[in-house]
Every structure is written in C-alpha cells, then in structure tokens.
N, C-alpha and C positions, 0 to 999 in steps of 0.2 A: 557651634561648629560639631556637635556631635552627629548632625543629620549631613555631613559632607565628609568625603574621604578623607579630611584634614587640610590644614592651610599649605602644607608642603607636597601636596598631591600634583600639583603642577610645578613648583619651582625647582622647588625645595631648598724659686730663687730668683733674685733679679737678672735681667739681661746682661750679658757680657759686655765690658767695655770696649771700644773699638780695637785697642792694642792686644786685646784676648783673642786666644785662637778661636775658631769657630766651635760652637758647642756641639757636643756630640748628637746625633739624630734620636730622638725620642719618639717609641711608638705611639700612634693615636689608635686607640682602640673604640672601635664603632659599637662595642657593647656598654661603653662608659654610660652612668647615668648622666643626662644632662645636668641636673640639679648641683652633680658632686662636682663636676668639671667646673661650672661656674663658682662653686664656693672656692675650688682650688686656684683659679685666676683671681678671684677678687682679693682673696689672701695675700697672693703673691703681689698684687698692686699696691696694696696696703703696706706691706713690708718693704718693699723697695722703694717707695717713693716716685715723685715725677723724674722719668728718665730726662737726662740732657740732651742737647742737639746731636751731640757726636754719638750716643747711645741710639737715637731713633734713626739717623743716617747709617750708622753701622747695619741696623735690622733692615732697613730697607734694600741696602747693598747685599746683604745675604740672601734677601728675598729674590732680588733680581738674578744672581747668580745661580740659585737653584732652579727657578723657573727657564733661565736660559739652558742650563744643563738638561732639562725635561721636556724641551720643546718637541721632540721628536715622539716621545712618549704621550704627550698631550694630543698631538695630531692623530696618534694611533688609536689612543682610547676614544676620542670623540668620534672618530670614523666609525669605530666598533659599536659605540652607542646608538649611532644615527644610523647604522646599517648603510653608510656612504656618506663622508663629509669632505668637501674639499679641502685639501692640506693647506692650500694658499689661503683660504678664508682664515682655517685656524690661525695660521701664523699671523696674520694681518690682525685680527679683532682679539683673538684670545691670547697671544704672546707680546705683539709689538705694542699694542695699544697701554698693556700694563707696564711694560718696560718704559714706554715713554711717560707715564705718569709718575713712576719712580723717580725718573732723571728730573723731572719737573720739579717734583716734591723736594728731592734733595738741594736744587739749585735754589729754592725760595724758602727752606725750611727756618733759617735764622731769622729772616726777616718776619716771616708770619708768627714766630715765636716772641719777637720782641713786643715789650710793654707799648700800648699806643697812648700817647698823650691826650688828654681831653681837655677842653676849655673849663676853667673854674669860674663859676659866678663871681663877677668883681667884688661882691658884698664879703665873699670869703678869702679875698686874695690876703697874704701872698700863699694860700694852702694851694695843694695842687691835686689834680685828678687824672686818672689813668685808667685803662682796661688792659687786664693780663688776661692770657688764655690759660686755663688749666685742663688738664684731661679729665675725661668723665669717668671712667674706671674701664669697665667691660663692655663691650659693644657685640651685640650678636648679628650675624648676616646670614640672611637666609637666600641663598641663591638660586637661579632656575637653571632650567636644561638647554635653553637656546645658545647661550654664549657662557658655559658653566665656570671656564676658568676666569675669564674676564670679568664676569659679574660676582665672583668669589673675591678675588684679587684685588680688584680695583677699588672697591670700597675698604679692603683691609690696608691698603695704600695710604688712604686719608686717615684711617683709624690708628695705624703705626705712627705717623707723621704727627698726630695729635697727642700721642705718648700713652694710648690706650692698650688694652689688651683685647683678645677677640675670640669669640666662638664661631665657627662656620659650619652650617648645615648645607651641603650640597643637595640638588636634587636627586630623588633615588630614580629617576628616569635616565640616569647616565651613571650606572654604578662604576663602571671601569675609569670614568674620568674623575668621580669621588676619590678613587683610591688613588689617583696620581697627584690630585690636589693635597690630599693628606701627606705623601711623600714629599711633594714639594714644600710645603709647611715644616714638616718635622725635621727636614734635613737644614732648613734655614733658621727655624727658630725654635725656642725652647717650648716644652709643653706646659710651661706656667705663664706662657706668654701668649699663645694662640692655640687653639684646639681645633681639631676638624670632628664633627659629629656625625656619623653616618647612619642611616636607618631609613625605616619607611615612613609612611603617614603618622603613625603613632608617636614616632620620636619627634616628627615635624611639629606634632599638635603640643606636645611637652616643652619642646624648644620655644615655640612662641609664647608659650605662658610663663616664661622665667622672668625673673625681675631682673633684666639689664639694666644698665644706664643709658642704654639708648640701642634701638631694633632698627636694622636695615632689611627691608624686604623689596624683592624685584619679582614681578610677576604680573597676573592678570588682575583687572580691578576687582572681580568678584571675591577672589582669594585675598586680595589685599584688603578687604573689609573685614574679613574674618580674623586676619592676622592683628589688624588695629583693634578689634574688639578684644581679642586675647591680651595684648599689651596693655589695654586700658584697665584690668584687672589689679595691675602693679604701677599705674600712672606711667608705664614707660614710654618716653616719647619715640616716634617712629619716622623714618624717612621711608616713603614708600615710592617705588618706581615702578608705575604701571604700564599703560598703552594706551589703547583707544584707537579711533579711526582717524589717522593722520592725514590729512588731505594733499594732495598735489595740484596746484592750480596753475594752468598754463595760459598765459596771458596772450592777447590776440595779436602782439606785438613779436612774439618768440617764435622762432623757425619750429614747426612741429617735430620733424625728424630729430633734432636735437634734443627736444623734451623728452620725446618718447624713449629716446636711447638712453638718457640719464635715469628717467622714471623706472624703466624696466631693469636697468642695472642696480638700483636701489631695492626693485620688488623682488627681483629674483637671487639676491646675495642669500646664501644660508638657507635657499629654498624658500625664501619668504618669512623666515622665522626670526624675526627681528621686531623689537617693540617699536623703533622708530621708522621702520618701513614705510612707504608711501601705502595707504590703505585703499584710498581710491583717487580717481583722477577727476578733476574738473577741466573740461575744454570747452572751447567757444561753441556755442550751438552750430550745427552744419560741418564741424570738422572731425567728428566722431569716428567716421569712416577712413578719413585720411590718418587720424591718429593711431585707429587700429591697424592699418596697414604699415605705419611708421614702427610700431611695436613688434610686428612680425618680423620686419627688416631687423630691428634691434635684436631680438631674441637669436635670429639665425646667426648674428654677427657674434653675440656673445657665446653661443651654445649649438653650434652646426648640429651635433647629435646630443641626445639627452640621456638613452638608456644605459650606454656604459661610459658616460662621460665623467670622468673624476671630479673635473669642475663643478658640476652641478649636483648639489646637496638634496639628499633624500628627506623624507617629511620622518620626524623622529621616532614616532611609534604608529602601530595601526590605528588605535582609536583616534589619535590626531589626524591620520590620513582620511579615516571614514569622515570626521567631521568636515574636513574640506570638500570632500566629494558631497557632503549633504549639502553644503552652501551653493554649489554648482547645480546640483539636481534641483534644489529648491527654486533658484533662480530662473531655470529653464522652465520648471512646471508653471512659474508664475507669469510668464510670456517673455523674459528677457531673451535677447540674442546673445548666444554663448559662442565665442570664438577660441578655440584651442589652438595653441601655436606650436606647430611640431615640425621643425625644420626639415628634417629627414624622413618624415611619414612613417615615424616608429610606432610600435606597440609596446606601451609601457606597461609591465604586469603589476597588478596590484601588490603582489609581495614584495616588489623592488621598494615600494613606497616613494617611488619618484612620480611627482606629478607634473602633468604639463602646464607650462605657464598660461593661464586661462583670463581672456577678457570677458566680463559680464557689461555688454551694452544694453542700452535702455533699462535701467534697473528703476525699480519702485522701491518706496519706503518701506512697505510690509515685507519686502524680501529678507531674509536671514543675513545675507551677505551686507546688506546696508543698514543692519541693526546691531552687529558685534563685529569686534575686531577681527580680520580675515586671518591673520598670522600663517600666511602661505602665498604661494604663486598665482593668486586670483585676483584680479584687478577690475572692478568695477569702474565704468566710465561713464561720467554724466555731463551733459551738455548744459551751457549757462548762456544767459542772454548778455550780461554785462558784468563789470567788476562789482558792481553794488549787489547784484543778483548771486555772484559767487560768494562774496562775503557774508552775505545773509543766509546763504547755505551752509557755511561752515559754523556761524554764530547761533544757527537753529539747532545745533547738535552739542553734546557734551564737549568740553574744552579737551582740544587733543595734546598728545606729546610733542608733536611737531606740525608745522606748516610748511609747505615747500612752495614757493611762488617762482614761476619762470616768467622773466620780462625784464625789459630795458627801461621802461619808463619810470622816472624816478618819482612822479606823483603817484603812479599807481602802486610802487613798493611801500613807498610811505604809508599809503593808505591799507595796505595789507598789514603792516607792522603794526599800525596804531589801531586799527578797527577791528582785529581778531585778538586773542588771547590763546597763547598756547605754551608749552613748556620751552620749545626752543624753535628756531627759523633758520632754514638753508634758503639762500637766494640762488637760483639758477644751478641748483644741484639737489641732491637729496642726503640726509643721514651725517653730511660731513661735519656738521657744528659738534656732533657728539664727540670727535675725535680730537677736539681743540682742549688741551690741558688746562687754558687759563679761562675756558668758558664754563660756568657751573652748569651742570646736568642735573634735570628734575621735570616734573611735570606739575599741573596745576588741577586743582580739583579732582575730578574722576580718571585723570591720568597721571595723578601722584601728587606728592608732597614733600617738601624739604629738596634740598641739593646736597651733592657731592662733586667731585673733581676738583683738582687743583685747590686753591685758597678756600674756596666755599665747603669743600671737604673738611678741611683742617678746622674751619671755623663750626661745622656742624657737630664734628665730634670733639668739641671743647667747650668748656664752661667759660662764657665771656664774662670775666669777675670785675665788677667796678670796686674800684678803689679810691679813697679821699684820704690824703694825708695832711692832717693839721700842721700848721707852722708853728714855730715857737711864738712868733707874734699872733695874736688871735684877738678878734673883734666880737667874736660870738657870745661873750658876755654881756655885752649889751644887749641881747636879745633874750636872756634869762631874768626870771624873777630873782627879787623883788623890782617891778619895771618902776623907772623914774621918768623924769623930765628928758634925759638923754634918750631914753627908748621911744618916748613920744616924738621927739625930733626926729630921730632916725626913721621911724615909721612914716611919720608925714613925707619925708624926703623920697623912702622907698615907693611909696604909694601916690605919689605925685598931688598931694593935697595938703 
C-alpha cells in the first residue's frame, strides 16, 4: 500500500439505560491515535457486556435526534465541501435515509435479537438446537466523500443494532462534513461507544490495518483491494461496498422518453457521483439518436439552467473534475460522438466544477469511459441487437453493483434477473432498490462483498452462534465406547444396512 496515496485517499463506561438522561457530549479528537481509540472501545465492550434491546434502541433514538438537530449543518457542510451541493439531495440521501434506517431497526430489533430455533436431528431428540446472535465487538467504518453522512451513519445503525461499538473514519475530502459527523456522534453517544477519527491518508492507512472485529469500506474497487489486503494482516472480516459499471438496459417495448427521463434523473443526481448511478445505457440499435434527444429533453426538464442552479451538484474536487474531462476527451479523440446537454446554452467555468451532462454515442471498448466507472454526469450509450445481445454485453464485463432494466415483458424481465449477476436490480427505475430498508445492499465480486441494511446489516455485524442443548434424557451414550451389540444394531439402522 506504500505506493498509493493510502486506502482512504478516495473515501475516506457502559451505555446509559433508556431511563437515564442523555450523556454529556464527549469531544472527539482527530489527533487521537487510532490504536489507542480501539483499545478504549474494546475495553468498554468487554466491561459492559452485551447491551440489551432497550439500550440499543436508546442509542439509535439518540443518534436519530442528534442527526435531525444537525440536518441544516450537514447540508451546509456538504455544500461547502463540494463547492455546491443540492440541499434537497442532502436531505433526501444523507438525512432521510439514515432516519428511515433507524426507524426500521427499532421496529424489528427485538425480533432480530430473538434466538432462532433450529431443527435437531431425530437421533439426538429430545435435545434442542438454536442460533443466537452475539455482537462482534468493535467495528471499523471507512466512509467515502460522495454521501459522507449516509455512508458513515447507515452502517453505524446496523452496528449499533447488533450491539457493537464503532470507529468511523470519514473521508478527508470532506473535512467540514467530517467535523459535523463528529459533532452528531459526540452529542448522541458516549466516546467509549463510538469514536470518529479524522485525518488524512496516513491516518486512513493506520485505520485500515487495525485489528477490528469487522471492517466496512465504501469506495472504489481499486482502493477496496488495498483495504482488504490491509485487513487480511489481522484476519479482519470485511464488508466492501464498491461500485463498477452498472448498466441501464432499455427494452424494445419501453417508451424511450420515459426511460431517458428516469435514467438521466439517476445519472445526474449528486452530479452523477453515486456508486449505483447508471454508468452506461444499452438501447435497441437504431434508437440511439431518439434516446439522445429524449435525454436532452429530460435534462432540460430537470435543470433548465446549470451554472447557478442550486439543484445541480458540483464535482467534489479539481482532480475528480479533470478525470471526467479526460474521459470525455479520450472518447472524442477515439471517434465517439460526444453530445453535451446544455439547456440554457451556458458557459460552465472549470473553476465551478459543474460539468455538463454529457452523452457518449458510439463508444468502443478501448475508450476509458467504457473501461472504468464514470462516477459523474457522463453517460455512454451503446446499441444492442436483441435481449440476448444485451445480456451478453453485461455478462462479458465485471459483475456490477446494480442492473436497471426498463421493459414490461415479464419473460424479458425474468431473463435479465436470472441471466445476469449483480448486487441489486431496479425494474423500470434506477437506484431505488437501495432505499428499501428491508432489502440487503451489497455488491458481488468486483462490485463488493457482504451486505448491510436492515436485517442483513444486523446479521453481518453479529456472530451467529450455534447452540446445542443436551436434554436430561440422552441416547448419545449408545454411540460411545465400549461399543456393544446395541451400538451395532443402532448403526445398522442409521446406515440402512
């Protein structure tokens, strides 16, 4: 990992009983050594023992109240870090989704915590078997810059629901937001329950190497490999939420204008800086121009102007903006037809880091925009001959985080569901599967591993312990030496001979 800017360069006393007053805020020091912080949290976990359902619910309620109090500060901080980020997008994704996740966890927590009865082999009856869920201990959360609050606190909801403690490392690309995250957490939870560790790539590097009981990383596939390598030094299990090139496939029976409107809404939300944004579109051959025109109409409807429109989010940094420009310039130089969607005919200065929604028509495989995740408002458009051709195109590439199919034919939908492999699917829309609290969220292969959200998050951060309870009446003595004729008869019966 020493040859890279560090794995975070892209991302980045017992709890009170419910009847107790809220804890006094505790300062989170960004200068704290992450290893010392981990020792403190682990010691508190061992001392306090497994928290009850009431304690977990109280922690979640406190987190929800603190987040709600700071929603305006969150919106201001993210806008400052981005150089312009839609307040409504922040309230939807960074605030609402976390509050909804907390509400869902509180409603189902006792059910999730209940021991699960399992079938006992008849040979061992009347003994019983069950699975009990036990918190792992201390979970590390490495969160990225694109949805910095949601991708810090949404995993934390699952971590707390499962009864764990946590350390959070926000991305250094959003320092103002990292400060607000620390404030939210310090007002809601004790500093021996959750700690926020801030700092640059060196802190991130040290964080990824800590011997957590589990580590969650959200970011690029490239950095995910580095984080997984660092975690492997301590055999720390990891949940990797990565990305990749999620396709939007438009079926021949679906209205082009409707498909374009929904795809462009998903593509331009947060300036395209979303891991599950549609990365490229597959449309029936011969409809590319009609689709491009429909995309232009959709953008004009969404954003009549771009330059000074507070609804249109800027690219987070100069290097990220330059990278997107490179993708477009490379495609143009290699023969693609580039269409910039500019409803008001404005000039967008590079210093604003607002980028025109851009279509890349007739792209080829050697173009950079077809080889790496775009992560911005640039949409390559590829024509396909039939559904088998589209499915083959998707399957010839690394497994994506999401697949979006637009169509009404049930057989076609079932083919897409059964013949492609992806982290998730939304039919006739984009990204909305991620907002469903009772659906697991995660990737597959290069787009990630493991799941969280809802019950799956609770399970991810719990040890599922197998428990066998021997009854007072036991027949197992028949299977112990010294073996006699009774054992022979029993084995003949069990083996069917």
